[in-house]
C-alpha positions in Angstrom: -47.1 -35.5 41.4 -47.7 -33.3 38.4 -50.7 -31.1 38.0 -53.7 -32.5 36.3 -53.3 -29.9 33.5 -49.5 -30.5 33.1 -50.0 -32.1 29.7 -51.9 -29.1 28.5 -49.1 -26.8 29.4 -46.7 -29.1 27.5 -48.9 -29.1 24.4 -49.3 -25.3 24.6 -45.5 -24.8 24.6 -45.2 -27.0 21.5 -47.9 -25.0 19.9 -46.1 -21.7 20.7 -42.8 -23.1 19.4 -44.4 -24.3 16.1 -46.2 -21.0 15.7 -42.9 -19.1 16.1 -41.2 -21.4 13.6 -44.0 -20.9 11.1 -43.9 -17.1 11.4 -40.1 -17.2 11.0 -40.4 -19.4 7.9 -43.0 -16.9 6.5 -40.5 -14.1 7.2 -37.7 -16.0 5.4 -39.9 -16.7 2.4 -41.0 -13.0 2.2 -37.3 -11.9 2.1 -36.1 -14.6 -0.3 -35.0 -11.8 -2.8 -34.0 -9.2 -0.2 -30.4 -8.2 -0.6 -28.3 -8.7 2.5 -31.1 -10.6 4.4 -29.8 -13.5 6.6 -32.0 -16.5 7.0 -33.5 -16.7 10.5 -34.2 -19.8 12.6 -36.0 -20.4 15.9 -33.7 -21.4 18.7 -35.5 -23.7 21.1 -34.6 -26.2 23.8 -36.3 -28.5 26.2 -37.8 -27.0 29.3 -36.3 -28.0 32.6 -37.9 -31.3 33.6 -40.0 -31.3 36.8 -39.1 -33.6 39.6 -42.1 -35.6 40.6 -42.5 -37.9 43.5 -43.1 -41.0 41.5 -41.1 -44.0 40.5 -40.0 -42.4 37.2 -38.5 -39.4 39.0 -38.7 -36.5 36.5 -41.3 -35.5 33.9 -40.5 -33.5 30.7 -42.0 -30.0 30.7 -42.2 -29.3 27.0 -40.2 -26.8 24.9 -38.9 -23.3 25.5 -38.6 -20.9 22.5 -35.4 -18.9 23.4 -34.8 -16.6 20.5 -35.0 -16.0 16.8 -31.5 -15.8 15.4 -29.7 -15.1 12.1 -27.9 -17.9 10.4 -24.6 -16.2 9.5 -20.9 -17.2 9.6 -18.5 -14.4 10.4 -15.7 -16.4 8.7 -17.4 -15.9 5.2 -18.0 -12.3 6.0 -14.3 -11.7 6.6 -13.3 -13.6 3.4 -15.8 -11.7 1.3 -14.7 -8.3 2.6 -11.0 -9.1 2.2 -11.7 -10.1 -1.4 -14.0 -7.1 -2.0 -11.3 -4.6 -1.1 -8.9 -6.3 -3.5 -11.5 -6.3 -6.2 -12.3 -2.6 -5.7 -8.7 -1.7 -6.0 -7.9 -3.5 -9.2 -11.3 -2.7 -10.8 -10.6 1.1 -10.6 -7.1 0.5 -11.9 -8.4 -1.6 -14.8 -11.1 1.0 -15.8 -8.7 3.9 -15.9 -5.8 2.0 -17.5 -8.1 1.2 -20.4 -9.0 4.9 -20.8 -5.3 5.8 -20.7 -4.7 3.1 -23.3 -7.4 4.6 -25.5 -5.9 8.1 -25.3 -2.5 6.8 -26.3 -3.5 4.2 -28.9 -2.8 5.0 -32.5 -5.8 4.8 -34.7 -3.8 5.0 -37.9 -4.6 8.7 -38.5 -4.2 10.9 -35.5 -1.9 8.8 -33.3 1.7 9.5 -32.6 3.2 6.8 -34.9 1.0 8.0 -37.8 1.8 11.6 -37.3 5.5 10.9 -36.8 5.7 8.8 -40.0 3.9 11.6 -41.9 6.4 14.2 -40.5 9.5 12.1 -41.6 7.9 11.6 -45.0 7.4 15.3 -45.4 11.0 15.9 -44.4 12.1 13.7 -47.2 9.8 15.7 -49.5 11.6 18.9 -48.6 14.8 17.3 -49.7 13.4 15.9 -52.9 11.4 18.9 -53.9 14.4 21.2 -54.0 13.3 22.9 -50.8 10.3 24.7 -52.1 8.4 27.0 -49.7 5.4 24.7 -50.0 7.3 21.6 -49.0 8.9 23.4 -46.1 5.5 24.7 -45.0 4.0 21.2 -45.2 6.9 19.8 -43.1 6.6 22.5 -40.4 2.8 21.9 -40.3 3.4 18.2 -39.7 5.8 19.0 -36.9 3.1 21.2 -35.4 0.6 18.3 -35.7 2.9 16.3 -33.4 3.1 19.1 -30.8 -0.7 19.4 -30.9 -0.9 15.7 -30.4 1.0 16.0 -27.2 -1.1 19.0 -26.2 -4.2 17.0 -26.6 -3.0 13.9 -24.9 -1.6 15.9 -22.0 -4.9 17.8 -21.6 -6.9 14.5 -21.8 -4.7 12.9 -19.1 -5.1 15.9 -16.9 -8.8 15.8 -17.5 -8.7 12.1 -16.4 -6.8 13.0 -13.3 -9.5 15.6 -12.5 -12.2 12.9 -12.9 -10.3 10.6 -10.6 -9.9 13.4 -8.1 -13.6 13.9 -8.0 -14.1 10.2 -7.4 -11.7 10.3 -4.5 -13.9 12.9 -2.8 -17.1 10.9 -3.6 -15.4 7.8 -2.1 -14.3 9.7 1.0 -17.7 11.2 1.5 -19.4 7.8 1.1 -17.0 6.3 3.7 -18.0 9.1 6.2 -21.7 8.6 5.4 -21.4 4.9 6.1 -19.6 5.6 9.3 -22.5 7.8 10.5 -25.1 5.1 9.5 -23.2 2.3 11.3 -22.9 4.4 14.5 -26.7 5.1 14.3 -27.4 1.4 13.8 -25.2 0.5 16.7 -27.3 2.6 19.0 -30.6 1.1 17.7 -29.2 -2.4 18.0 -28.2 -1.9 21.6 -31.5 -0.3 22.6 -33.3 -3.4 21.3 -30.9 -6.1 22.5 -30.7 -4.7 26.0 -34.3 -5.9 26.3 -33.2 -9.5 25.6 -34.2 -9.8 22.0 -31.9 -10.0 18.9 -32.1 -7.1 16.4 -31.7 -9.4 13.3 -32.9 -7.0 10.6 -30.8 -4.1 12.0 -27.7 -6.3 12.1 -28.4 -7.3 8.5 -28.5 -3.6 7.5 -25.2 -3.0 9.3 -23.6 -5.9 7.5 -24.7 -4.6 4.1 -23.1 -1.3 5.0 -19.9 -3.0 6.0 -19.9 -4.9 2.7 -20.2 -1.7 0.8 -17.4 -0.1 3.0 -15.1 -3.1 2.2 -15.3 -2.3 -1.5 -13.9 1.2 -0.9 -11.2 0.5 1.8 -9.8 -2.4 3.8 -11.8 -2.9 7.0 -11.6 -4.8 10.3 -14.4 -5.1 12.8 -14.7 -6.2 16.4 -17.7 -6.6 18.7 -17.3 -7.1 22.4 -20.0 -7.4 25.2 -20.4 -4.4 27.5 -20.0 -5.5 31.1 -22.0 -4.0 33.9 -19.2 -3.0 36.3 -21.6 -3.2 39.3 -22.7 -6.7 38.3 -19.9 -8.3 36.3 -21.8 -11.6 36.0 -24.8 -10.0 34.4 -25.0 -9.7 30.7 -26.2 -6.2 29.8 -27.1 -7.2 26.2 -25.3 -4.2 24.8 -22.1 -4.5 22.8 -19.2 -2.3 21.8 -18.8 -2.4 18.0 -15.7 -1.0 16.4 -14.6 -0.5 12.8 -11.1 0.2 11.7 -10.1 1.0 8.1 -6.9 1.2 6.1 -4.7 -0.6 8.5 -5.5 1.2 11.8 -7.8 4.2 11.5 -10.7 3.8 13.9 -13.7 4.9 11.9 -16.5 3.8 14.3 -16.5 3.1 18.0 -20.1 2.1 19.0 -22.0 5.4 18.8 -19.1 7.7 17.8 -17.5 7.9 14.4 -14.9 9.9 12.5 -14.9 11.5 9.1 -12.6 11.3 6.1 -12.3 14.9 4.8 -11.0 16.0 1.5 -9.2 19.3 1.4 -8.2 20.8 -2.0 -4.6 21.9 -2.4 -4.0 25.6 -3.0 -2.9 26.6 -6.5 0.7 27.0 -5.2 0.5 23.9 -3.1 1.0 21.3 -5.8 3.3 18.3 -5.3 4.0 17.6 -9.0 4.7 19.7 -12.0 2.0 18.1 -14.1 -0.8 17.8 -11.4 -3.9 19.8 -11.9 -4.9 22.5 -9.4 -7.1 21.5 -6.5 -6.1 17.9 -6.0 -7.5 16.7 -2.7 -5.5 15.7 0.3 -7.3 13.5 2.7 -7.6 14.5 6.4 -8.9 12.6 9.4 -11.5 14.5 11.4 -14.2 14.2 14.0 -17.9 13.8 13.3 -18.4 17.4 14.4 -16.4 18.8 11.5 -18.4 20.9 9.1 -17.4 22.1 5.6 -15.7 25.4 5.9 -14.3 24.8 9.4 -10.5 25.3 9.8 -8.5 22.4 8.6 -5.2 23.1 10.5 -6.4 21.0 13.4 -7.2 17.9 11.3 -4.8 15.0 11.3 -3.3 13.7 8.1 -4.5 10.5 6.4 -1.5 8.5 5.1 -2.2 8.5 1.4 1.1 6.7 0.8 0.0 3.7 2.9 -0.2 0.4 1.1 -2.9 -0.7 3.6 -5.6 1.7 2.3 -7.2 -1.0 0.1 -10.3 -0.9 -1.9 -11.4 1.6 -4.6 -9.7 4.4 -2.7 -6.4 2.7 -3.1 -7.0 2.2 -6.8 -8.1 5.8 -7.3 -5.1 7.2 -5.5 -2.8 4.9 -7.5 -4.1 6.2 -10.8 -4.3 9.8 -9.6 -0.9 10.0 -7.9 1.0 7.0 -9.2 4.5 8.2 -10.1 6.2 4.8 -10.2 8.0 5.8 -6.9 9.7 8.8 -8.6 9.4 11.8 -6.3 11.7 14.4 -4.8 13.5 13.6 -1.6 16.9 14.4 0.0 18.7 15.8 3.0 18.6 19.5 3.8 22.0 21.3 4.2 22.8 24.3 6.3 20.1 27.0 6.6 21.2 30.6 6.9 18.7 32.0 9.4 19.7 35.6 8.6 19.4 35.3 4.8 16.5 37.1 3.1 14.8 35.5 1.4 15.5 32.3 3.3 17.1 29.6 1.2 17.3 25.9 1.9 19.8 23.7 0.1 18.9 20.0 -0.4 21.3 17.3 -1.5 19.9 14.4 -3.5 21.4 11.0 -4.4 18.9 9.4 -6.7 19.8 9.5 -10.4 16.4 10.6 -11.6 16.7 13.7 -9.5 19.9 14.6 -11.3 18.3 14.5 -14.8 16.2 17.6 -15.6 14.5 15.8 -18.5 12.8 13.6 -15.8 12.2 16.5 -13.4 8.6 16.9 -12.1 9.1 19.4 -9.3 6.6 22.3 -9.4 8.1 25.7 -10.0 6.5 26.7 -6.7 4.6 24.7 -4.1 5.0 22.9 -0.8 8.2 21.3 0.5 8.2 19.0 3.5 11.2 19.7 5.8 11.5 17.6 8.9 7.9 17.4 10.3 6.6 20.6 8.7 5.4 21.9 5.3 6.8 25.2 3.9 5.9 27.1 0.8 8.7 27.8 -1.7 8.6 30.5 -4.4 11.3 29.1 -6.7 14.2 26.7 -6.8 17.6 26.3 -8.5 19.7 23.3 -9.5 23.5 23.2 -9.5 23.7 20.6 -12.3 25.0 17.9 -10.0 23.3 17.0 -6.7 22.2 20.1 -5.0 18.9 22.0 -5.1 18.3 25.4 -3.5 14.8 26.4 -2.5 13.7 29.9 -1.8 11.2 29.8 1.1 8.1 32.0 1.0 8.7 34.1 4.1 5.1 35.2 4.3 4.2 31.6 5.1 7.3 30.7 7.1 6.3 28.8 10.2 9.7 28.5 11.7 13.3 28.2 10.5 13.7 24.7 9.1 16.1 22.3 10.8 19.4 21.6 9.1 20.4 18.1 8.0 17.0 16.7 8.0 14.8 14.8 5.6 13.2 16.8 2.8 10.5 15.7 0.3 8.0 17.1 -2.2 4.9 14.9 -2.6 5.2 11.2 -1.8 6.1 7.9 -3.4 3.4 6.0 -5.1 4.8 2.9 -6.7 2.0 2.5 -9.3 2.3 3.8 -12.9 -0.6 6.3 -12.8 -1.4 9.6 -14.6 1.6 11.5 -13.2 3.9 8.7 -14.5 2.6 8.9 -18.1 2.7 12.7 -18.0 6.3 12.6 -16.8 7.2 10.0 -19.5 5.7 12.3 -22.1 7.6 15.3 -20.8 10.9 13.3 -20.7 10.5 12.5 -24.4 9.5 16.0 -25.3 12.5 17.5 -23.6 15.0 15.0 -25.0 13.5 15.2 -28.5 13.4 19.0 -28.4 17.0 19.2 -27.3 18.2 17.0 -30.1 16.1 18.7 -32.8 17.0 22.3 -31.7 20.7 21.5 -31.5 20.6 20.6 -35.2 18.2 23.3 -36.4 19.9 26.1 -34.4 23.3 25.1 -35.8 22.3 25.2 -39.4 21.6 27.8 -42.1 18.7 28.6 -44.3 18.8 28.2 -48.0 19.8 31.9 -48.3 22.6 31.4 -45.7 20.9 33.1 -42.8 21.5 31.6 -39.3 19.1 28.9 -38.5 16.4 29.2 -35.7 15.5 26.5 -33.2 12.4 24.6 -34.0 10.7 23.4 -30.8 9.7 25.4 -27.8 6.9 25.9 -25.4 4.3 28.5 -24.6 5.2 30.6 -21.5 1.6 31.2 -20.7 -1.3 29.2 -22.0 -3.3 32.4 -22.3 -0.8 34.2 -24.5 1.3 33.6 -27.6 4.6 34.3 -25.8 7.1 31.4 -26.2 10.4 30.5 -24.5 13.5 31.6 -26.4 16.4 29.3 -27.1 18.4 31.1 -24.4 15.7 30.6 -21.8 15.6 26.9 -22.6 19.4 26.5 -22.4 21.9 29.0 -21.1 19.5 31.1 -19.0 17.8 28.1 -17.4 20.5 27.6 -14.8 21.1 23.9 -15.4 17.4 23.2 -15.7 17.7 22.4 -19.4 14.3 22.0 -21.1 12.5 21.6 -17.7 9.9 24.2 -18.7 8.7 22.2 -21.7 5.7 19.9 -21.1 3.1 18.2 -23.1 0.6 21.0 -22.3 2.8 23.9 -23.7 4.8 22.0 -26.4 4.9 24.1 -29.6 6.7 24.9 -32.8 8.7 28.1 -32.9 6.3 30.9 -34.1 9.1 32.3 -36.3 9.0 29.1 -38.4 5.2 29.0 -38.4 5.2 32.6 -39.8 8.0 32.0 -42.4 8.8 28.4 -43.4 11.9 29.6 -45.3 13.6 30.2 -41.9 14.0 26.4 -41.7 17.7 25.7 -41.5 18.3 23.3 -44.5 22.0 23.7 -44.9 24.7 22.5 -42.5 27.2 25.1 -43.7 27.1 28.5 -45.4 29.3 27.2 -48.2 26.6 24.7 -49.2 24.6 25.5 -52.3 21.0 26.7 -52.1 19.6 23.3 -53.0 21.8 21.3 -50.6 20.3 19.8 -47.4 23.1 18.8 -45.2 21.3 20.0 -42.1 18.1 18.2 -43.0 20.2 15.1 -43.6 21.5 15.4 -40.0 17.9 15.7 -38.8 16.8 12.7 -40.8 19.7 10.6 -39.4 18.9 11.7 -35.9 15.3 10.7 -36.3 16.2 7.2 -37.5 19.3 6.4 -35.4 19.7 8.5 -32.2 18.5 6.9 -29.0 16.3 9.6 -27.6 14.0 7.9 -25.1 14.6 4.9 -22.9 17.2 3.4 -25.3 14.9 3.8 -28.4 14.7 6.2 -31.3 12.3 9.0 -31.3 9.8 7.2 -33.5 9.6 4.4 -31.0 8.3 6.6 -28.1 4.8 5.3 -28.3 5.9 1.7 -28.3 7.7 2.2 -25.0 4.8 4.0 -23.3 2.1 1.8 -24.7 4.0 -1.3 -23.5 3.8 0.2 -19.9 0.0 0.9 -20.1 -0.7 -2.3 -21.9 1.1 -4.3 -19.2 -0.7 -2.5 -16.4 -4.0 -2.9 -18.2 -3.4 -6.6 -18.7 -2.4 -7.1 -15.1 -5.3 -5.2 -13.6 -7.7 -6.9 -16.0 -6.4 -10.4 -15.1 -6.6 -9.6 -11.4 -10.1 -8.2 -11.7 -11.3 -11.4 -13.4 -9.6 -13.5 -10.7 -11.2 -11.5 -7.8 -14.6 -11.4 -9.5 -14.5 -15.2 -9.7 -13.5 -15.4 -6.1 -16.2 -12.9 -5.2 -18.8 -15.2 -6.9 -17.4 -18.3 -5.1 -17.3 -16.7 -1.7 -20.7 -15.2 -2.1 -22.2 -18.5 -3.1 -20.5 -20.0 0.0 -22.0 -17.3 2.2 -25.4 -17.6 0.6 -25.4 -21.4 1.1 -25.2 -20.7 4.8 -27.1 -17.5 5.3 -29.2 -17.2 2.2 -32.9 -18.2 1.9 -33.4 -21.4 0.0 -37.0 -21.8 -1.3 -36.9 -25.6 -1.3 -35.6 -25.7 2.2 -38.2 -23.2 3.4 -41.0 -25.2 1.7 -39.8 -28.3 3.5 -39.7 -26.4 6.8 -43.2 -25.1 6.1 -44.5 -28.7 6.0 -42.4 -29.7 9.0 -43.6 -26.9 11.2 -47.2 -27.2 10.0 -47.2 -30.8 11.1 -45.7 -29.9 14.4 -48.4 -27.2 14.9 -51.1 -29.7 13.9 -49.8 -32.4 16.2 -49.6 -29.9 19.1 -53.2 -28.8 18.3 -54.2 -32.5 18.2 -52.6 -33.0 21.6 -54.6 -30.1 23.0 -57.8 -31.5 21.5 -57.1 -34.9 22.9 -56.4 -33.5 26.4 -59.6 -31.5 26.1 -61.6 -34.7 25.6 -59.8 -36.2 28.6 -60.5 -33.3 30.8 -64.2 -33.3 29.6 -64.5 -36.9 30.6 -62.7 -36.3 33.9 -64.5 -33.2 35.0 -68.0 -33.4 33.5 -68.6 -37.1 33.2 -66.9 -38.4 36.3 -68.9 -37.7 39.4 -68.4 -38.2 43.0 
């Protein structure tokens, strides 16, 4: 038979369970506004019944409070984090696309279309004002306004690339910081849970960090129990927690973590003609790496991967997005005895055979086979072959013949490099068309005409490229050296507007404008850029950025709506509901009161049994 005091033990277990439930409810209510907090519940079950030697067989032994656990569904966590990395990606693209759009947008005064219309109107004024010096000066000044427009936009876009580059580093540093925090939390969680309790608050902190991480990169997590090899059937309570990012990079493995390290490219290590100096390459290193340590032992992080996800993917798309247009080909024979060493590369893509679209740095890094080499210069044969002069001071080994060659990498998005390249393409084609006319004409006093558009050889000096340097001396490179940043009007015309070639032939009279008529017709009819006339340049480029901005804005709205929906689903499960907790408060209070009443009742029974029943 059961003990005389068996009922008291049962009532006491109910009192303890109700007390634990009340304390847990109090904790939930206290954290109703705590970000990342998961609602907690008391897990309890009936104690094993006691077998008694009576007709009824077994007697219930009360309740056992097993654990206080979080209410959280991993399914919603995965959905939330998958959506968060998509949202982070498009939100960065949307933000920077709108900035690019603002830089290119025509405000009616200083935009390209406005300046271009003013320039063509002033050209007509030269023809109607009998070619006065004042009208010529005004026209050349208006041409200069267009070159300065491109200078400003080019510098603004490069400044934007610099800002994005800084954000890339901040993002990488934050990822490394989160990895360190997660590894630290893993250790704290295991220390606590090996004692048999559940580290609810620490797990909440870890989940908040993982939510933040998912906004920056795509993530995948896995938690598995650690088995005691000497006692396989015993649960140690510890777990192995792993985090992978960007499609396969293991960021955290329980107590160990790795770092995402940004290494600035050297000044002669650029991958694009229009890239700013010091763009960061991302490396993959151990937790022990410190700033200033050698980087040659670090492994590369695949920045061309489409699995990076999150804000980092969006930032790299805007910083490096070249619409898939980069240099690649097959290397030809390498003469090992040549000095300097030259490597020929055969290309097949059409954009690599058009110098107006060329974006190769004059010197930089070329990837041959599995290694990087520095090159000092390059030449183009005008058809399908490039020849690179390798910097022998940095020569690692003789490159293999007939192997893959590349400069930079393909990024299919239309980012800053794409818009800079489009600008350069227009400038080169426009300059070629204008210079061909102005160089072939004559001034009003029958002097030979001078070319109109050129570029500064050095941003810190007034030296400009000559016509021969842009054409015959450029060895099939054409106007490759002209860019938005150095675009300029020939200083000869700026100094003397009368050097403007107004006549198409020496035999024309002083007041005839055959050459200017050619120029005017070229402006209005010749297809200069992407099948459009020169005045339609901005329409073409704005169409690109407007479409990108619209797409990223639409996707951002979609993912934000999904974020709200998924978050509401997650909160409905793991969030603290004030009404529900108020109901629980009454329920557990009643349970506590009833257990107390049971003890009081049993106390009266024991009093009667012990004190008032005598033998």
